[in-house]
C-alpha positions as CSV (number, residue, x, y, z in Angstrom):
1,M,-16.0,7.5,25.9
2,T,-15.8,5.3,29.0
3,D,-14.4,2.0,30.1
4,I,-11.6,1.8,27.5
5,R,-9.3,-1.0,28.3
6,R,-5.8,0.4,28.9
7,P,-3.4,-2.4,29.7
8,S,0.3,-1.6,30.4
9,P,3.4,-3.5,29.3
10,P,4.8,-6.0,29.5
11,Y,2.5,-7.6,27.0
12,G,2.7,-11.3,26.1
13,E,5.7,-12.0,23.8
14,Q,4.1,-12.6,20.4
15,Q,4.9,-12.4,16.7
16,Q,2.6,-12.9,13.7
17,K,3.0,-13.0,9.9
18,P,2.1,-9.6,8.3
19,P,-0.4,-8.0,8.1
20,G,-1.5,-9.6,11.4
21,K,-4.8,-10.6,12.9
22,T,-6.6,-9.0,15.8
23,A,-7.8,-12.2,17.4
24,L,-4.2,-13.5,17.8
25,M,-3.1,-10.5,19.8
26,D,-2.5,-10.5,23.6
27,P,-4.1,-8.3,24.9
28,I,-6.8,-7.8,22.3
29,P,-6.9,-4.2,21.2
30,D,-9.9,-2.0,22.3
31,H,-11.6,-0.4,19.3
32,G,-14.4,1.2,21.3
33,E,-16.8,-1.7,20.8
34,K,-18.2,-1.2,24.3
35,S,-17.1,2.3,25.1
36,Y,-17.8,4.8,22.2
37,K,-21.1,6.6,22.5
38,G,-22.2,8.6,19.5
39,N,-24.6,11.5,19.3
40,G,-25.2,12.2,15.6
41,K,-22.2,14.3,14.7
42,L,-21.9,12.6,11.3
43,E,-25.6,11.9,10.6
44,G,-26.2,11.0,7.0
45,K,-22.5,11.2,6.0
46,I,-20.7,8.7,3.8
47,A,-17.1,7.8,4.9
48,L,-14.5,5.7,3.1
49,I,-11.8,4.4,5.5
50,T,-8.7,2.5,4.4
51,G,-7.3,-0.2,6.7
52,A,-10.7,-0.3,8.4
53,D,-10.5,-4.0,9.2
54,S,-8.4,-3.5,12.4
55,G,-6.6,-1.1,14.6
56,I,-7.1,2.6,14.2
57,G,-9.2,2.2,11.1
58,K,-11.6,-0.2,12.8
59,A,-12.0,2.2,15.8
60,V,-12.7,5.1,13.4
61,A,-15.3,3.0,11.5
62,I,-17.1,2.1,14.8
63,A,-17.1,5.7,16.0
64,F,-18.2,7.2,12.7
65,A,-21.1,4.7,12.4
66,R,-22.2,5.5,15.9
67,E,-22.1,9.2,14.9
68,G,-24.5,8.4,12.0
69,A,-22.3,7.7,9.0
70,D,-22.4,4.8,6.5
71,I,-19.0,3.2,6.0
72,V,-17.0,1.9,3.2
73,I,-14.6,-0.6,4.8
74,S,-11.4,-0.8,2.6
75,Y,-8.8,-3.5,3.5
76,L,-6.2,-5.7,1.9
77,N,-7.1,-9.4,2.7
78,E,-8.0,-9.7,6.4
79,D,-11.5,-10.9,5.7
80,E,-12.4,-12.0,9.2
81,D,-11.4,-8.7,10.8
82,A,-13.2,-6.7,8.1
83,Q,-16.4,-8.6,8.5
84,D,-16.2,-8.0,12.3
85,T,-15.9,-4.2,11.6
86,A,-19.0,-4.5,9.3
87,K,-20.9,-6.2,12.1
88,W,-20.2,-3.3,14.4
89,V,-21.2,-0.7,11.8
90,E,-24.5,-2.5,11.1
91,D,-25.2,-2.9,14.8
92,A,-25.1,0.9,15.0
93,G,-27.9,1.0,12.4
94,R,-25.6,2.1,9.5
95,K,-24.7,0.5,6.1
96,A,-21.4,-1.1,5.6
97,L,-19.7,-1.8,2.2
98,V,-16.8,-4.2,2.6
99,L,-14.2,-4.0,-0.2
100,A,-11.0,-6.0,-0.4
101,G,-8.2,-4.8,-2.7
102,D,-4.7,-3.4,-3.0
103,I,-4.6,0.4,-2.7
104,K,-1.1,0.5,-4.1
105,S,-2.8,0.4,-7.5
106,E,-4.2,3.7,-8.8
107,D,-6.8,1.9,-10.9
108,Y,-8.1,0.1,-7.8
109,C,-8.2,3.4,-5.9
110,K,-10.4,4.9,-8.6
111,T,-12.6,1.8,-8.5
112,L,-12.8,2.0,-4.7
113,V,-14.0,5.6,-4.7
114,Q,-16.5,4.9,-7.6
115,R,-17.9,1.9,-5.7
116,A,-18.5,4.1,-2.7
117,V,-20.3,6.8,-4.8
118,D,-22.3,4.2,-6.7
119,E,-23.4,2.4,-3.6
120,F,-24.2,5.4,-1.3
121,G,-24.7,8.3,-3.7
122,G,-21.7,10.4,-2.7
123,L,-18.7,10.7,-0.5
124,D,-18.2,13.1,2.4
125,I,-15.2,11.8,4.3
126,L,-12.1,10.1,3.2
127,V,-9.8,8.6,5.9
128,N,-6.4,7.6,4.5
129,N,-5.3,5.3,7.2
130,A,-3.9,2.0,5.8
131,A,-0.1,1.6,6.3
132,F,2.8,-0.8,5.7
133,Q,6.0,-1.0,7.8
134,R,8.9,-3.3,8.6
135,T,11.8,-3.0,11.0
136,Y,15.5,-3.1,10.0
137,A,18.7,-2.4,11.8
138,D,20.7,-1.9,8.6
139,I,19.8,0.1,5.5
140,A,21.6,-2.7,3.5
141,D,18.7,-5.0,4.4
142,I,16.0,-2.8,2.9
143,T,15.3,-3.8,-0.7
144,A,14.2,-1.4,-3.3
145,E,11.1,-3.5,-3.7
146,E,10.2,-3.0,0.0
147,W,11.0,0.7,-0.1
148,D,8.6,1.0,-3.1
149,E,5.9,-1.0,-1.4
150,T,6.1,1.2,1.7
151,F,5.8,4.4,-0.3
152,R,3.1,3.1,-2.5
153,T,1.0,2.0,0.4
154,N,1.6,4.9,2.8
155,I,1.8,8.0,0.5
156,Y,1.0,7.0,-3.1
157,A,-2.4,5.5,-2.0
158,P,-3.5,8.7,-0.2
159,F,-2.6,10.6,-3.3
160,F,-4.5,8.3,-5.6
161,L,-7.5,8.2,-3.3
162,S,-7.6,11.9,-2.6
163,K,-7.3,12.6,-6.4
164,A,-10.2,10.3,-7.1
165,A,-12.4,11.4,-4.2
166,A,-12.1,15.2,-4.4
167,P,-14.3,15.6,-7.5
168,H,-17.1,13.9,-5.7
169,M,-16.8,15.9,-2.5
170,K,-19.0,18.9,-1.7
171,P,-18.0,21.9,0.4
172,G,-17.8,20.8,4.1
173,S,-16.3,17.4,3.2
174,A,-13.1,16.2,4.9
175,I,-10.0,14.3,4.1
176,I,-8.2,12.9,7.1
177,N,-4.7,11.3,6.8
178,T,-3.0,9.2,9.4
179,T,0.6,10.3,9.8
180,S,2.7,9.4,12.9
181,I,5.0,10.7,15.5
182,Q,7.6,9.0,13.3
183,S,7.2,12.0,10.9
184,R,9.0,14.2,13.4
185,Q,10.8,11.6,15.6
186,P,12.0,8.9,13.2
187,S,13.3,5.6,14.6
188,Q,16.3,4.2,12.9
189,Q,14.6,0.8,12.6
190,L,11.6,2.3,10.8
191,L,13.5,4.2,8.1
192,A,11.1,3.6,5.2
193,Y,8.0,4.0,7.3
194,A,9.1,7.2,9.0
195,S,10.1,8.7,5.6
196,T,6.6,8.1,4.3
197,K,5.0,9.6,7.3
198,G,7.0,12.8,6.9
199,A,5.7,12.9,3.4
200,V,2.1,12.3,4.6
201,S,2.4,15.4,6.9
202,N,3.6,17.6,4.1
203,F,1.0,16.1,1.7
204,T,-1.7,17.1,4.2
205,A,-0.5,20.7,4.5
206,G,-0.2,21.1,0.7
207,L,-3.5,19.4,-0.2
208,A,-5.2,21.6,2.4
209,E,-4.1,24.7,0.5
210,M,-5.1,23.1,-2.8
211,L,-8.6,22.2,-1.8
212,A,-9.5,25.1,0.5
213,E,-11.3,27.0,-2.3
214,K,-13.5,24.0,-2.8
215,G,-14.5,23.9,0.8
216,I,-12.8,20.6,1.5
217,R,-10.8,20.4,4.7
218,V,-7.7,18.3,4.9
219,N,-6.1,17.4,8.2
220,A,-4.1,14.6,9.8
221,V,-3.9,12.6,13.1
222,A,-0.4,11.7,14.3
223,P,-0.5,8.6,16.5
224,G,2.2,7.6,18.9
225,P,2.7,3.9,19.8
226,I,-0.8,2.3,19.3
227,W,-1.5,-1.4,20.0
228,T,-2.6,-2.8,16.6
229,P,-1.8,-5.9,14.6
230,L,0.9,-3.9,12.8
231,I,3.0,-4.2,16.0
232,P,3.3,-8.0,16.6
233,S,3.5,-8.6,12.8
234,T,6.4,-6.2,12.2
235,M,8.4,-6.0,15.4
236,P,10.6,-8.6,17.2
237,A,8.6,-10.3,20.0
238,E,10.7,-8.8,22.8
239,K,10.1,-5.2,21.5
240,A,6.4,-5.8,21.0
241,A,6.2,-6.9,24.7
242,K,7.5,-3.5,25.8
243,F,5.7,-1.5,23.2
244,G,4.8,2.0,24.4
245,E,6.6,1.9,27.8
246,Q,8.8,4.9,26.8
247,T,5.8,7.3,26.8
248,L,4.8,9.6,29.6
249,L,1.7,7.3,30.2
250,K,4.0,4.2,30.2
251,R,1.9,2.2,27.8
252,A,0.7,1.8,24.3
253,G,-2.4,3.6,23.3
254,Q,-5.6,1.7,22.3
255,P,-7.2,2.4,18.9
256,A,-10.3,3.6,20.7
257,E,-8.3,6.5,22.2
258,L,-7.8,8.0,18.7
259,A,-11.4,7.8,17.5
260,G,-12.4,11.2,19.0
261,A,-9.6,13.0,17.0
262,Y,-11.0,11.6,13.8
263,V,-14.6,12.5,14.7
264,L,-13.4,16.1,15.5
265,L,-11.8,16.5,12.1
266,A,-14.6,14.8,10.2
267,S,-17.5,16.8,11.8
268,E,-18.6,20.4,12.2
269,L,-16.7,20.5,15.5
270,G,-13.6,20.9,13.3
271,S,-15.1,23.3,10.8
272,Y,-12.3,25.8,11.3
273,M,-9.5,23.3,11.0
274,T,-7.5,22.5,7.9
275,G,-3.9,21.8,7.3
276,A,-3.6,20.7,11.0
277,V,-1.9,17.6,12.5
278,I,-3.3,16.4,15.8
279,P,-0.8,14.4,17.9
280,V,-2.2,11.5,20.0
281,T,1.1,10.2,21.4
282,G,0.7,9.4,25.1
283,G,2.8,12.4,26.0
284,E,5.6,12.1,23.5
285,I,6.4,15.6,22.2
286,M,6.3,16.1,18.4
287,T,9.2,18.6,18.1
């Protein structure tokens, strides 16, 4: 990849209503639209990516399409962003199936997987990427309803989708989960989110053991601070402006800078990898 935009903080002070929109961010995140060059590593594959409307999911969708995969774009309700992702997938000469819905529901997760299979004839790659977070200084401010929403989005949904997808997957298929540096270095303001990401890492390791006999690899990517709509829509404006400055690289990562890790885990390049977590953290150490 070349020419990835890598702006350093301070960013413009900004705040959005959740889940946030890409077009309102300053600077606009780089998803690899102009930089990612594919060479057929996923030719003929079918990939279902949650949270593919923006951020990391969008960058992965663009990269996978340019590597030859057809893409199911799963998202909640950010229609404009999702259609933009579909445009980039189709510009790469691949098919895009755009599906809005709430992955907190097991019934919807079953429907999502079945739609992918019905439309494209199978499923080779599942990327469990969609996530929910909020910041709080006091545990007393976190409601049971919000705790439940965080867990249902971040760990129940990967369970629901993996359970639905595995019977359709052939040997050589891959499940890739998005965990976080928060799984090992939890921030006090992200108590619920960090707790779910610890669960995602353990879910990855256990599911890798469970599916190994079927030839399905299960791995995860652990991002550090990445500049996505989740940041200005869930953090105070003054914190968003300095987001990522604590890393060794002194900036937030761009979604495009994670795409290669997902391509590795989805393709034959990662054929001897399962149960692994790849950190992409700007130099922050996952202890």
